[in-house]
Residue, then its C-alpha position, 0 to 999 in steps of 0.5 A: x427598240x424597233x429592231x427588237x419588236x420587229x424580230x420578235x413579232x415573228x412568233x405570231x406567224x409561226x405560232x411558236x414563241x420559243x422558236x421566235x425568241x431563239x431565231x431572234x437572239x439565239x446566235x448572240x446567246x450562243x457567243x455569250x455562252x463561249x464567254x461563260x465556258x472560259x469563266x467556268x474554267x477559271x474556277x478550277x485554275x490558279x494561281x489564286x490572286x490572278x485567278x480571282x482578278x481574271x474571273x472577276x472581269x470575265x464573270x462581270x462581262x458575261x453578266x453584263x451581256x446576259x442582262x442586256x439580252x434580257x432587257x431586249x427580250x423584255x422590251x420585245x415581249x412587252x411590246x408584242x403583247x401590247x401590239x397583240x392586244x390592239x389587233x385581237x378581235x373583241x370576239x377573241x378578246x373575250x377568251x382572256x380577262x383583262x387581268x390575265x392580259x395584264x399579267x402576261x405583260x408583267x409577270x409572264x414576260x419577266x419569267x420568260x426572260x429568265x430563260x437567258x439566265x437559266x439555259x446556259x446554267x443548264x449545261x454550265x452547272x453540270x459541267x462544273x459538277x463533273x469537273x469538280x468530281x473528277x478533281x475529287x477523284x484525284x484527291x480521295x479516289x473512289x471515296x467521292x462516290x459515297x457523296x456522289x451517290x447522295x447527289x444521284x439519289x436527290x436527282x429524282x427527288x428534285x425532279x419531283x419537286x420541280x414538277x410539283x412546283x411547276x403545277x403549283x405555279x400554273x394554278x397560282x398564275x391562273x388565280x393571280x390572273x383572276x384576282x387582278x381581273x376582279x381588282x381591275x373590275x372593282x377599281x374601274x367601277x368604284x363609284x358604282x361599288x360605293x353607291x351600292x355599298x358593295x365594298x364587302x361583297x367585292x372584297x370577299x370576291x377578291x379575298x376568295x381568289x387570293x386565298x386560292x392563290x395563297x394556297x398554291x403559293x404555300x405549296x410552292x414555298x414549302x416545296x422551295x423550302x424543301x429544296x433549300x434544305x436539300x441544297x444546303x445539306x448536300x455539301x455537308x452530307x457529301x463531305x461526311x460520307x466522302x471523308x468517312x469512307x476515305x478513313x474507313x478504307x484505311x487512308x489517312x487524312x492530311x491537310x492537303x487532301x482535306x482542304x483541297x477537297x473542301x475547296x472542291x466541295x465549296x465549288x460544288x455548293x453553288x452548282x448543286x444549290x443553283x441547279x434545282x432553281x434553274x430547273x424551277x426557273x425553266x419550268x416557270x418560264x415554259x409555263x409562261x411561254x405557253x400562256x403567252x403563245x396562247x394569247x399571241x396565236x389568237x387571230x388578228x382582226x386584220x387577218x380576215x378583214x377585206x377592205x375592198x372586193x372586185x365584185x363591189x360596185x364603185x358606188x358601194x361603200x359597204x357590203x355584207x352578203x348573207x352571213x351569220x356572225x357570233x361573239x363566240x367561235x364555239x357557239x352554235x347559235x349566231x348573234x346575227x343571222x343571215x345579214x345582207x347589206x348593200x350600202x351606197x356611198x354618201x347615204x345615211x343609214x338609220x338602224x332601229x330595234x328594241x334593246x338587245x336586238x343586235x344593233x351594236x353587234x351589227x356595227x361590230x360585225x362591220x368592223x370585223x370584231x365578231x366571228x364569221x366563217x369567211x370574208x364577208x364584210x367588204x368596206x370601201x374606204x376608211x372607217x370611224x367609230x363612235x361606241x355606245x359607251x364613249x371611250x375617252x383617253x387621258x390627256x387634253x380635250x384637243x388631243x382626244x379630238x386630234x387623235x394623232x392627226x395634225x392640228x388644222x385650226x379651221x377644220x378643228x374649229x368647225x368640228x368643235x362647233x358642229x359637235x356643240x363643244x364650243x360652249x364647254x371649251x369656253x368654260x374650261x380653265x385651260x380651254x381645249x388644252x384642259x386635262x381630261x381624266x382617266x375614262x373622261x371622269x371629269x366629263x358628263x355622259x353627254x360631253x363624252x358622247x360629243x367628244x367621241x363624235x368630234x374625234x370621229x368627224x375630225x378624222x375625215x374618214x369615208x364611213x362613219x359607224x355611230x352607235x347611238x351618240x344621241x341618247x346622251x345629249x339635250x334635245x336641242x343639242x341632239x337636234x344641233x348634232x343631227x343637222x350640223x354634225x351628222x347631216x352637216x357639211x362636214x359629213x354630208x358626202x360621207x357614208x353614215x350608219x346610225x344606231x338609235x332608239x330615236x325613231x324620228x331620225x328615220x324620216x331623215x334617213x336614206x335607208x332604214x334597217x330594222x333589227x329584231x332578234x338578230x335578223x334584219x326585218x325591214x330594209x327600206x329606202x323610204x322613210x318608215x312613217x309607221x315607226x313615228x306613231x304616237x305610241x313609239x314616238x320618243x323625244x331626243x334625250x336630254x344631256x346625260x348628267x355630268x359627273x361631280x367633276x363636271x358640276x364643279x368644272x363646267x358650272x357657269x360660275x363667274x369665279x373661274x376655277x383655278x388651274x389644278x392637276x386632275x391626275x396627280x403625278x405619281x409620288x416617288x421618295x428620294x434618298x435611302x429607304x426611310x426607317x418608317x418603311x422598315x418599321x412598317x415591315x416590322x409592324x404592319x406591312x410585311x413584318x414577320x414580327x407582327x404578321x407571323x408572331x414573334x415566335x417565328x422570327x425568333x425561331x428563324x434567327x435562332x435556327x439560322x445562327x445555330x445552322x451557321x455555328x454548327x457548320x463552322x464548328x464542323x469545319x473547325x473540328x475537321x481541321x483539328x482532326x487533321x492535325x491529330x497524330x494519334x489514329x486512336x482518336x479517329x473513331x471519336x472524331x468521326x462520331x463527333x463530326x457525324x453528330x455535328x453534321x446531323x445538328x446542322x441538317x436539323x437547324x437547316x430544315x427548321x430555318x427553311x420552313x420557318x422562313x417560308x411560313x413567315x413569308x407566306x403569312x406576311x404576304x397574306x396580311x400585306x394584301x389584306x391591309x392594302x385591299x382594306x385601305x383601297x376599299x375604304x379610300x375616298x373618291x378623291x383618291x381614285x380621281x387623282x390616281x389612274x386605275x393602272x397606277x393602283x393596279x400596279x401595286x396589286x400586281x407588280x409590287x405585290x408580286x415582289x412582296x409575295x415572292x421576290x422580297x422573301x426570297x432575297x431577304x432569306x439569302x441576305x440573312x444566310x449571307x450575313x451569318x455566313x460572312x460573320x462565321x467566316x470572319x470569326x474563324x479567320x480572326x481566330x486562325x490568323x489575328x493579323x488579318x484584322x490589319x487588312x480587314x480595317x482598311x478593306x472594311x472602310x473601302x467596302x463601306x464607302x463603296x456600298x454606301x455610294x452604290x446603295x444610294x444610286x441603286x435605290x433611286x434607279x429602282x424607284x425610277x424603274x418602278x415609276x417608269x413602269x406605271x405609265x406602261x400599265x396605265x396606257x395598256x389598261x387604257x388601250x384595252x378599253x378602247x381597242x375596238x375604237x383604235x382599230x376602227x380608226x387604224x391608229x394602232x401604230x400611234x399607240x404602239x409608238x407611245x408604248x415603245x416610248x414608255x418601254x424605252x424610258x423604263x429600259x433606260x432605268x433598268x439598264x442603269x440599274x444593271x450597270x450600277x450592280x455590275x460596277x459594284x461587283x467588279x470592285x468587290x471581287x478585286x477587294x476579295x482577291x486581295x484578301x485571299x492574297x493576304x491570307x496566303x502570304x500570312x500562311x507562308x510567313x507563319x511557317x518561317x520560325x524567324x517570322x514575327x507572324x504566329x506559327x499555326x498548324x497546317x489544318x488551320x492554314x488550310x481552313x483559313x485558305x478555304x474560308x478566304x476563297x469564298x469571300x470573293x463571291x460572298x462579299x459581292x453576294x452579300x452587298x448584292x442581296x442587301x441592295x436587292x433587299x433595299x430595292x425590293x423594299x421600294x415595293x413596300x414603300x410604294x404599298x406604304x403610300x396607299x396605307x396612309x391615304x385618306x379613307x372616307x370614314x371609319x367603319x362605324x359611324x358617329x357615337x350617336x348611332x352606337x350609344x343612343x340606339x335610336x336608329x330603327x332596324x328597318x330604317x328608313x321606314x318612311x323614306x322622307x328626305x330633307x336637304x337643309x342649306x346644303x353646300x357641296x365643294x369638291x375641291x378648294x380651287x373649284x367653285x361650289x357644285x351645290x349652293x344653299x340647297x334646301x328642299x323636302x321630299x315627303x315619304x312616297x313622293x315621286x320627284x324629278x330633278x331637272x337642269x342643264x349641263x353642270x346644273x348640279x343634278x348628279x351632285x344631289x345624289x353625290x351628297x345623298x350617298x355621301x360620296x363627298x362630304x358636304x361643306x355646310x348644312x345637313x341632310x336628313x332621312x326620316x329625321x336622322x342626320x346621315x352624317x351621323x350614320x356609318x356609310x355602309x348602313x346609309x348606302x345599303x339602305x338606299x337604292x340607285x340605278x346609275x347612269x352607267x350600268x355596271x355588271x360584274x363577271x358572274x351569273x345573272x343570279x349573282x348580279x341581280x341578288x349578290x347577297x343571295x336573299x331572293x328566291x328564283x321565283x322572285x328573280x324570274x318575276x322581276x326579270x319578266x317585269x323588266x322585259x329581260x326574259x327573252x335575253x335570259x331564259x335560254x340559259x336561265x339564272x345561271x347565264x354567265x355575264x362576261x366582264x363588264x357585262x359585255x354579254x348583254x347590250x348596254x340597254x339590257x345592262x340598264x334593265x338588269x340594274x333596274x331589276x337589281x334595285x327593285x329587288x332591294x325593296x328600299x324605301x328610297x330609290x334614285x334613278x339616274x336615267x335608267x332608260x337612256x339606252x332603251x327603246x321607247x316602247x320598252x321605256x313606256x312599259x318600264x315606267x308602268x312597272x316602276x310605278x306599280x313596284x314603287x307605290x309606297x317608295x320615295x323615287x328621285x329621278x335625275x331627268x335627262x329626258x323630260x318625258x321621264x319626269x313630266x308625269x311625276x308629282x313634283x320637279x326640282x329645277x337646278x341652275x348653276x348649283x342653286x335650286x331655282x324652281x320647284x313644283x308640279x311639272x304640268x303647272x310649270x309647263x303651263x307657266x311659260x316664264x318658268x325654267x322648266x318650261x324653257x327646258x321643255x321648249x327645247x324639245x319642240 
């Protein structure tokens, strides 16, 4: 595997992926071609029995070598795309969506490896055609030119079809990339989407792209159907025109001429049918190669990064010299302008500035993640990076901290204590070996920040870049982190660059950098006392509220949680594909009977039957024609033969287009059903299944159902009727063949059953082993900048190689099993040909017990027995492949039977009584009555007997320490999880009796993690398009976002996950979005956590003005946020322990709220 990756990586240096592949595998591929030459020559040689045996062994060995080479290339491409994703800078990465990169690794890599099958066929198939035509000339002289003219005329037609298929495929892949990106965006932020009741909105966005994808897929499928029609009709037209001209020229047809020609026609069928597919495959592979090359040719972060420079002083840790930085190479306006820094080793640098001023961009510029004209950032030593949105890996807490380093107990314990994680570790059921979910879903924001900081400190680097890690922790924890971690003994001699909104940190700094609008406005070596004025003073933020998982995992309950697996192991069925899957294909998933209507199924089966019947009838009539001795009947025979061939052509056309229509309608309905179920799935489902695993269904499995399954099912249907027709004809010609068919049938049955059972499990292993590749790839894409900062690319590449190797083992075993079957079937078919030949010889002996038959029928039997060699193999291969492709349907079926939140409609109370007003809630009164919330049976309750009432228009804050249950209040209010006991009333209505959509769209929320989707600012602020531009601009101004938006207006493009804005700006946009909604109940989950103090003060004033008659529930992570509210609720260990006026509680030194406030002082 290392050898393969090393050789393939040359493509990034020479900018040509095709030549890199050629240099890596060209000679091996050339020598395999020599084997194919020998194998093709055997097709035209005799004797029959020996030829069949030799061709079987040679063909199988050729297939094995090609398949092995394909696996090598697939491993190389998968790994090099992964490696590139780890090395490409963020500025360059913005040119590619997440869905596009994931498609490159899956679909495009699969299409590129098809070159190994198609390139040899590009010369082999024309060679077979030329040799067959030469031998035809020996049989029918120049009469074959009539048939050959059809082939020549179809060449430009096939070329036009191939070009159109290539164009349609290019557009389809672009839409597929966008669909995968939007689906990934939905799955990544599913919590927020459900709270906003945006399932319909996002479903519409995904369906819009899917419709465009289906439009281009339809073009391709119908063009493919046209190809199928031409391919299937070409041999028939060839024979009609050849024999017709032969008889027209006065020649007499005899059995030797006719059936030798028919044998040659049969040899022509495969190359004539396959050649357009080869052209299409090469076109698709070339499109994918161009897409891969565009990505692989992007500049790496390491290509322009200088670690040291001779001009740097030995005491200098970091130096930037008067340079501009931008996030886009095409942008004329830099994000950072004329930045100069000269930071000595061991200093603490505090970077201050308002939201959107460029603080985070400065850290990314130091990490060389932004565009710059020349080498401008010089770093002395290793770097560690803590991003503003902490990146957490799936795995144990210890694995996250070690991050590939060896475990040293003393240092590990020091780091855990310095980052205030020791208490959290003690509450975990497996201590530091407890499992952390995807993206840290079972940790609070504060725990994520401390874990990311602990990971950075443990690495023992020279330079630490910290992007506001203090905004997500308690005041006392922030003070602890500042004195024991950032300024503690572990980092005291290190260079630290700290971006923060906490101006009090400036008093501890050696250097203070004030960033404003991309400029370094103030650089000083003395504490900036003017920054600590009363107006700008900010307390260190209280701990970010835990997600519901934290509430249940780390709440201080005496009853320790039982051991449980956070992320479930992916389900894998065993044994044969169950009948329920096939019934699902017929009734729900990909059934042509339900999705396309019974008429399509009936037309497809009937047209296929008639197509095969007319084909066999043509051949039988031809044998009858040859045996006629009266030349006066030739004219009548030719007319009948032409009519029969015309009917065959008509039925072939009908079958091709009916199957394409059924497959397209099936593909549409499968995606529609799958998307609907995912949108309605419960939150527990998303906690148990990583995004990469779910996305695998929408990418790889859906691609199989869209394309591969209909294709192989079509082949299976044709082979079934073809074999049935051949067996009927053989039995009619020589009934003695039944004697051989019975034992061969029994052997065939045993072999195919053994093979099918093996191949099914191997395909399942292949699918299951592919999911970790997607999951790890998605995880690495999210944390690529962090991985590069720590220089851990090799560690993640090794992990990817291990996953790829596991998948390769399953794929290799599957290929070996397929070839094991192939050689055995070809040997069986060779014996069948031998038996038919012997029966034909014996039937000519008058004294033989074998019934005598005519020369024409003997020739027909021999011409039918010869294709059985490939037909039996192809039939079982098609059947096995269909069954293996059904594994994708099986995997989709698993997600069609998941638990959904509730039906689309609510309880009958809302539907029948009609008491719910149209403008509900009118007042905004909220009441909890003895509410108990349990997330899982094995976990302690997150909320215990919670009762309180919030009056209409009242402003209430919720406070409490980590794990107290603050966010569980919102979880229960939005019904993200059903409560176990009690009820919640809004304006007198029990919310459990309402539809989820009606409930959630009636509430407004600003979540802790801001969510912006790719689109315009207008779409993000007002997805429903109900507000006018004047209203939008007014709200933008009130939320202090006008400077960030006014340059491009409301049509400013928001990049994926809102990356075109800072985290603080994203929070302000989310606040503006909620205020525009004008709901009677507004929930704020610390919407100003990443905003500077002055902007926070102005925003509080704006919220107070806009929400005078609105009920506001504020989750408090900074006590200053709720100290001036009307009432505060204090939670502790899931119980409501205190409530009242915050000022009165502060004066009561014995109150819980007062004890929380004491931590700030």
